[in-house]
C-alpha positions in Angstrom: -0.1 -0.1 -0.2 2.9 2.4 0.7 4.1 2.1 -3.0 0.4 2.8 -4.1 0.5 6.2 -2.2 4.3 7.3 -3.0 3.3 6.9 -6.7 0.0 8.6 -6.4 0.7 11.6 -3.8 4.0 12.5 -5.9 1.9 13.1 -8.9 -0.7 15.0 -7.2 1.4 17.2 -5.1 3.8 17.8 -8.1 0.9 19.9 -9.4 1.3 23.4 -8.5 -2.3 24.3 -7.8 -2.6 21.4 -5.5 0.8 22.6 -3.8 -0.7 26.0 -3.2 -3.9 24.6 -2.0 -2.4 22.7 0.7 -0.3 25.6 1.8 -3.0 28.0 1.6 -5.5 25.7 3.4 -3.7 23.8 5.9 -0.8 26.0 6.8 -2.1 28.7 9.0 1.1 30.9 8.6 1.0 34.8 8.0 4.0 34.2 5.4 2.1 31.6 3.2 0.5 34.9 1.7 3.7 36.2 0.8 4.7 33.4 -1.4 5.1 33.9 -5.2 3.2 30.8 -6.5 3.3 32.0 -10.0 7.2 31.2 -9.8 7.7 28.3 -7.6 10.1 25.3 -8.9 10.0 21.8 -7.9 13.7 20.3 -7.3 14.3 16.9 -8.7 16.1 15.6 -5.6 15.5 13.4 -2.5 17.2 13.2 1.0 15.2 10.2 2.3 17.5 7.6 3.3 17.3 4.4 1.2 16.0 2.5 4.5 12.9 4.8 4.7 12.1 5.0 0.9 9.2 2.0 0.9 7.4 4.2 3.4 8.3 7.8 2.5 8.2 10.1 -0.3 9.4 13.7 -0.6 8.9 16.8 -2.6 11.0 20.2 -2.2 9.9 23.3 -3.7 12.0 26.3 -4.4 9.8 29.5 -3.7 10.2 33.2 -3.5 9.1 34.8 0.0 9.4 38.4 0.1 12.0 38.5 -2.8 14.1 35.9 -1.1 14.4 32.3 -1.8 13.0 29.8 0.5 12.2 26.0 0.4 9.3 24.2 1.3 9.6 20.4 2.0 6.8 17.8 2.0 7.7 14.5 3.6 4.7 12.0 2.9 4.5 9.5 5.5 2.7 6.6 4.4 3.1 4.2 7.1 -0.2 2.8 9.1 1.9 3.1 12.5 3.2 6.5 13.8 7.0 6.9 13.9 7.6 8.2 17.6 11.2 9.6 16.2 9.9 11.5 13.2 11.4 14.6 14.5 14.8 13.5 14.6 14.2 12.1 10.9 12.9 15.1 9.6 15.9 17.1 11.3 18.3 14.5 9.5 16.8 15.4 6.3 16.9 19.0 6.5 20.7 18.8 7.4 21.2 16.5 4.7 19.7 19.4 2.7 21.6 22.0 3.9 25.1 19.8 3.4 24.1 19.5 -0.2 23.8 23.3 -0.6 27.1 24.0 1.2 29.0 21.5 -1.0 27.9 23.0 -4.1 30.3 25.0 -6.1 28.4 28.4 -5.7 28.3 28.1 -1.7 25.9 30.2 0.0 27.0 33.0 2.3 24.1 32.1 4.5 21.8 29.1 4.5 18.0 29.8 3.1 15.1 29.1 5.2 13.4 25.6 4.8 10.1 25.0 6.1 9.3 21.2 6.8 5.9 19.8 6.1 5.1 15.9 7.5 1.8 14.9 5.6 0.4 11.7 7.2 -2.4 9.6 5.9 -2.4 6.7 8.2 -5.5 5.5 10.4 -3.8 5.8 13.8 -3.9 9.1 15.7 -0.7 11.0 15.4 1.1 10.8 18.7 4.7 11.6 17.9 6.2 14.9 19.2 6.6 17.7 16.6 9.3 19.2 18.7 12.6 17.5 19.0 13.2 18.3 22.7 10.3 16.2 23.6 12.1 13.5 22.6 15.3 14.3 24.8 15.4 13.4 28.3 15.8 16.3 30.7 16.3 18.8 27.6 16.3 21.8 29.8 19.5 20.7 31.5 21.4 22.2 28.7 19.7 25.5 28.7 20.2 27.4 25.6 22.4 24.6 23.9 19.5 22.2 23.9 18.5 21.4 20.4 15.6 23.4 19.1 13.7 22.1 16.1 10.0 21.7 15.2 8.1 20.3 12.1 4.9 21.0 10.6 2.3 18.2 10.9 -0.9 17.7 8.7 -2.6 14.5 9.9 -5.6 14.1 7.4 -7.2 12.0 9.9 -7.5 15.0 12.1 -10.1 16.9 9.8 -13.7 16.1 10.3 -15.9 15.3 7.0 -17.8 18.3 7.6 -14.8 20.9 7.8 -13.4 19.3 4.7 -16.5 19.5 2.8 -16.8 23.2 3.6 -13.3 23.8 1.7 -14.6 22.6 -1.6 -11.0 22.5 -3.3 -9.0 19.4 -4.9 -7.0 19.3 -1.8 -9.8 18.7 0.7 -11.4 15.9 -1.8 -8.2 14.1 -1.6 -8.2 14.1 2.2 -11.9 13.4 2.5 -11.6 10.7 -0.2 -8.5 9.1 2.2 -10.4 9.5 5.4 -14.0 9.5 5.2 -14.6 7.6 1.7 -18.1 8.1 0.6 -18.9 7.5 -3.0 -22.1 9.8 -3.2 -20.5 12.5 -1.3 -17.7 12.3 -3.6 -19.7 12.2 -6.8 -21.5 15.6 -5.6 -18.0 17.2 -4.6 -16.4 16.4 -7.7 -19.3 17.8 -9.8 -19.3 20.8 -7.5 -15.6 21.6 -8.4 -16.3 21.3 -12.1 -19.1 24.1 -11.4 -16.5 26.2 -9.7 -14.2 25.9 -12.7 -11.3 24.4 -10.4 -8.1 24.1 -12.4 -8.7 21.5 -14.8 -5.3 19.8 -14.9 -5.5 19.3 -11.1 -9.0 17.9 -11.5 -7.6 15.4 -14.1 -4.9 14.3 -11.7 -7.6 13.8 -9.1 -9.4 11.5 -11.5 -6.0 9.8 -12.1 -5.5 9.5 -8.6 -9.1 7.4 -8.4 -7.7 5.5 -11.4 -4.7 4.6 -9.6 -6.4 3.3 -6.5 -8.9 1.3 -8.7 -6.0 -0.3 -10.3 -4.6 -1.3 -7.0 -8.0 -2.6 -5.8 -9.1 0.1 -3.4 -12.0 1.5 -5.3 -14.8 -1.2 -6.5 -15.6 -1.2 -10.1 -18.8 0.2 -9.6 -17.6 3.3 -7.7 -14.7 3.8 -10.3 -17.5 3.6 -13.2 -19.5 6.4 -11.4 -16.4 8.8 -10.9 -15.3 8.4 -14.5 -19.2 9.1 -15.5 -18.7 12.7 -13.7 -15.8 13.2 -16.2 -17.8 12.3 -19.4 -20.4 14.2 -18.3 -18.6 17.3 -17.8 -17.2 16.9 -21.0 -13.4 16.5 -20.0 -12.9 12.9 -21.1 -10.2 13.9 -24.0 -8.5 16.3 -21.7 -8.4 13.3 -19.1 -7.0 10.9 -21.5 -4.2 13.1 -22.4 -3.6 14.2 -19.0 -3.3 10.6 -17.9 -1.0 9.8 -21.0 1.1 12.9 -20.1 1.8 11.4 -16.4 2.6 8.1 -17.7 5.3 9.9 -19.8 6.3 11.6 -16.7 6.6 8.5 -14.8 8.5 6.8 -17.4 11.3 9.7 -17.3 10.9 9.7 -13.8 11.8 5.8 -13.6 14.5 5.9 -15.9 16.1 8.7 -13.7 15.8 6.6 -10.7 17.3 3.8 -12.4 20.3 5.6 -13.4 20.6 6.8 -9.5 20.4 2.9 -8.6 23.1 1.8 -11.5 25.3 4.9 -10.1 24.9 3.6 -6.1 26.0 0.3 -7.3 28.9 1.2 -9.2 29.9 3.6 -6.2 29.7 0.4 -3.9 32.1 -1.5 -6.4 34.4 1.2 -6.1 34.4 2.6 -9.6 35.9 6.1 -10.4 33.4 8.9 -10.3 34.5 10.0 -13.9 33.6 6.6 -15.4 30.1 6.4 -13.5 29.6 9.7 -15.0 30.4 8.7 -18.7 28.0 5.7 -18.3 25.1 7.1 -16.5 25.3 10.6 -17.7 24.7 11.8 -14.2 26.7 15.1 -13.0 29.6 14.7 -10.7 27.4 16.6 -7.9 24.6 14.3 -8.3 26.9 11.2 -7.8 29.0 12.8 -4.9 25.4 13.1 -3.3 24.7 9.3 -3.4 28.0 8.9 -1.1 25.6 9.9 2.0 
């Protein structure tokens, strides 16, 4: 099931409209309104350790915040059980990200701000501390030298069906489908989204998400047929087909890229020279150096 969500969620939140909706709807911080969402950039990098890749996925967005560069990291947690030391893992992720910036040729004079989000879609209540100090015994003994770090948690199961339906956006429909699945309510919600003229590509990705769940036997034949009929009725079938084709092409490219990295890792383990690995995989020296960590 983790792989189902990994693939589907990575596609959903790679859409800039859905990413924007996530921040504007669920991150109640004043600086969110200052982000230039028209000029955000998704980075093609990951800093999740190999051990956790089966149960986590990540997205990194480079944004402009008050004319300054900042980064938004979304760590998607797909395990059914809550990981108590998540704060340590998120902090390790951020330090890996910062070290990568430091090791680049154009070293920054100062490090940019990074906002870490943990997105959780499991059934259990999220009980893990979001502040690292709560994981350290007698943290206060060190005074100002105690580690201070906190991540932002979005647990889908903490939102009621009523609160999600009031939002009426693609992002809230995704959360509703995950936590409070009701086919009749979903049909009405998606129809309403079309009438509100929500972003068509985001709506197509939502349909593709349901298709993805259907192919992995998480939605019945009857329910998927009803969902598909909504898109037929709204005259979006042609666009939907093309959108799905485009996403498949992107997945193919992504798969090829990931395959290159796996080959490069194996070659590093065998002790082959970086120059040779670069020639075979067409990866840059910086990308290969990153695989050493």
